[in-house]
N, C-alpha and C positions, 0 to 999 in steps of 0.2 A: 547591556546598558548600565552605566554607573552614573551617579549623581555627584555634580561638583559645585564648589562656590567660588566666587571670583572676588577677592579682596584687593583694595587699592588698584582697581580694574583698570584705571585709566581710560584708553579706548578700545579695550578687549583683546590686546595682542596675546595674552595668555589664554584667553578663552577660545579663540577661533580654532586652534589645532585640536583641542580636546572635544570640542563640539563636532568637529569635522569626522572625527573617528568614532562618534557614536555617543559621547557623553551628554548628559542634559544638565545645562546650567540652572540651578534652582534658586541661588541668591547671589546678588551682586551688591558691591560697596564702593563708591567713589564721590569724593565730596566736591571736586572742582566742577563748576556749573557748566563750563564749556565741553569738558571731557563728557559730562552727563549727556549733552545734546548730541555729541557725536555718537556716544554709546547707544542712545536711544534710536538715532537715525538708521544704524546698522544692525542692532539686534531687537528692536521693538519694545525695549522696556528702559524705564529710568532707573538707575542705580539708587540704592538706598544712599544716604548721605554719609556723614562722618561716622566712621567705624568706632571711634571712641564714645560715642553716645549710644550705640547699639547693643541691647542686651543679648548675650551670646545664646540665652534660652529661646529667643524669638527666631533665631536662625534654624531653618529645617535641617534635619539629620542628612548627611552626606557621606560620600566614599572618599572625596578628594577635596583637598583645600588647596586653592592657587593663591599666590600673594607675591606682589612685587613691591614689597614695603620699604620705605626710605631708610637710609641708613643713618643712624644716631649712635653716639656714644652713650654708655650706660654708667652713671656715676653711682657707685655702689657705697652705701653707708653701712659697711660691714657685710660680710659674705652671708646671704640668707640661703643660698644653694637653690631655691626653687624658682618659679617664674616671677616671684616678686622682685628678683634681682633686676628685672627688666621694667619695673613699673615706671610710668611717666614717659616711656618711649612707645613708638608705634608697634614695635615687635611684640610688646607685652599684649596688644590686642589680638594679634595672631595666636599667641601662646594660650590666652585664657579661652579661645574658641577651639583650639586644638584640645586643650584639657578637658574642656566640658563634652565635646562631641566625639573625641577620639576616632577621627576617620581613619580608614585603611591607610591611606597615604597623603603626602602633600608635596607641592613643588613651591619653593621660595627662589625669588630671583633678586639680585642686587648688583651694585657696581663692584668691579673687581676690587676696588680699595677696601672693601669690607673685611678682606683677608689681613689687612695690616692696620685696619682702623684701631685707634687707641691702643697702638703697639700689640695688636692681635687679641686684646682682652674682649673686644665686642663680640667677636667670632666665637671665642671660647666660651663666653656666656651663654651665647645662643646653642651652642652644641650641648653644654651641660644641661640647660632648661630642656631641650628636645629629648636627650637621652634619659632624662628623669621621668618622661612621659612614655619610656619604653619604645621610642622610635629608633629604628636601625637607619643610620644616615650615610648618603653618599654625597660627596660635596666635589665640585669640579668647576674650573673656568673654562669657558668655551668661547670661540671667537666666531663672529657671523661670517667673516671672510672664508672660513673653513666649511661653510654650509650653503654655499651658492649664492651669497649676497656679496656685491662689491663694496663692502664696507669693514673696515678695521674696528671690530666693536667687541671688546671682551667683557663678559659678564660672569659673576659667580652664581652657580645653581646649587641649592641644597634640596636634595630628594629625601624623603623619609618614608619608610614602610613600617607598619606594625609587625608584619611578619618577617622572618629572615628570608629574603628572595634573592634570585640570582640576577638582580638588576646591574645593568651596566650603562654608563653614559655612551651616547652615539660617537663614532669615531668620525674624524673628518672626512667628508666626502670629496671626491677628486673632481669637482665640478669646476672648470676654468672660469673665472669671473671677469667680466669686462664692464667699465661703467657705461660705455656706449648702449650696452643692452637695455639699460633702465632710462637713458635719457629721451626726452620728447624730440620729435623731429623739428618742430617749429615752436619758438617760445616767445612770448609777449616781450617787447622791449622794456617792459617795466621791471624785469628781473635782472636787467644789466646794472651794475653798481654804477653810482655818479663818479665824476672826476674827482670831487672832493673825498669821498670814502674811499677810492682806490689810492688817492695820495696818502690819506692817513694810514692806510694799510701798510704801504711801502715805507713810510717814515717809522711806523712803529716796529716794522720787521728789521730795519737797519739798526735802530737803537737796540733791539734785542740782541742781534748778532754781534754788534760791538761790544755788548757786555758778555758775550758767551752763551746767551740763552737760545733755546730753540724755539721760541714763542713767535707767533706772527701767522699771517695768513697762509693757507696751503692751496695751491693751484693743481687742477687735474683736468684731464680731457677724456674723451671717449674710449682711447686705448688704455687708460689707467686701469690696473687690475682691481684697484679699490680705493676708497676715500678714507680720510680719518673719520673719527667717530662724530656722527651728528648729535648736537647737544640741544637742550632746551633753550639755549640762547641764541640759537641759529638765526632767529628772526632779527637780531640786532643788526648785524651786518655780514653775517654769512661767511665770516673770516674762516672758519675750519674747513669749508668745503666750497671753493670757488672754481667755476668751470670756464676755461679758456674759451675765447671766442677770437676768430681772426679779424684782425683790423678794429678791434673794439676793446672795451673794458671787459674783464670777466663778468660772468652773471652768477646769481644764486641759484640753487635747485628750485624748482617749482614745488609746491605742496605735493602735486602727484608723484613727482620724481622722489622726494622725501618719503612718501608712502612705499614706493617700490624698493627703496633703499633698505627699508625695514622689513620687506617681504609681505607687506599686507596685499590682499587680492585685488585684482584689476578693477572689481566692482564696488570696492570700498568706498562708501560715501564721506564726503568732506564737506560738512555743512557750515563750517566756521570760517572766520576771517583768516587770512594768511598768517598773521601773527600767532593766532591760537593754534592753527594747523602745525606750523613749525614747532611750536611748544610741545604739542601733543605727540608728534612724530619722534622728537627729540628725547622725550621722556619714556618713549615706549620700548618694548622689546622686540629684537630681531625675531620675526615670526618663523622663520625656517629652522632656527635653533630650537624653538619650542616644538615645532612639528616633530624633528628629530627625537627629542626627549620623550614626547607624548607616545610616540611609536614604540619605544623601549619600555615605557611604564605600562602600556595598556594591557599586556598579558598577565599583570598582576593585579589589575583593578577589577 
């Protein structure tokens, strides 16, 4: 049994796999009130609020820290070389908690763009700060479509251990994915986009293509191997993932389908409005990828 904390917890996508393999979550932090509601409904606890206001000393000792922190640039007023380099950013709060508690291990998740953010300086600062705390780092970009989910979603993962361990990131599995596997059989007509929205999508795409851009809506069907990346803005018009319908306008995914696209369990409760649900699943992590990472981290916890 190992103990872990869940920071920038969202709706618990990082928590589920580590809990499933025997870990005990002893502290969570998430400031969005709607995400707190979903978290409470599924885990029976309300996360503590804004991590920037929480003293690291009140957080219980733990073996593992999980955090899907937002990506921000670090503006350095002269190199201080320590974790003060990141002061004023949300990574600073991860760093001060790691520095105080010195857990055996951590898993950080972020958008793939972190690699090149601020010409790579952001990631280099993070690496320098973590190395200064004597963590041995493993960094990899993994794609949800390689772990049994029908979604093309690349994310960067940073794993750190205090000890020198023989950790390796999971290799992609050879599970064939098909969007039809996660689509509901019958879907309410309210998910079909209106004539006006469909027309706007087509006009925008034509304009983009005439200028040589690849922007615009993306259409998929049940035979598609995978979709594009679902984002937090999906609730606006569903443009990045539209499902073809015979003799009708395309439709958006339902919140349950969005949940499945991210690998959440079938019994995961969705107590919020569709708008909030789309935001939450769009912001979340692909659970299948975390499962595979958790399996490889467990022997060293």
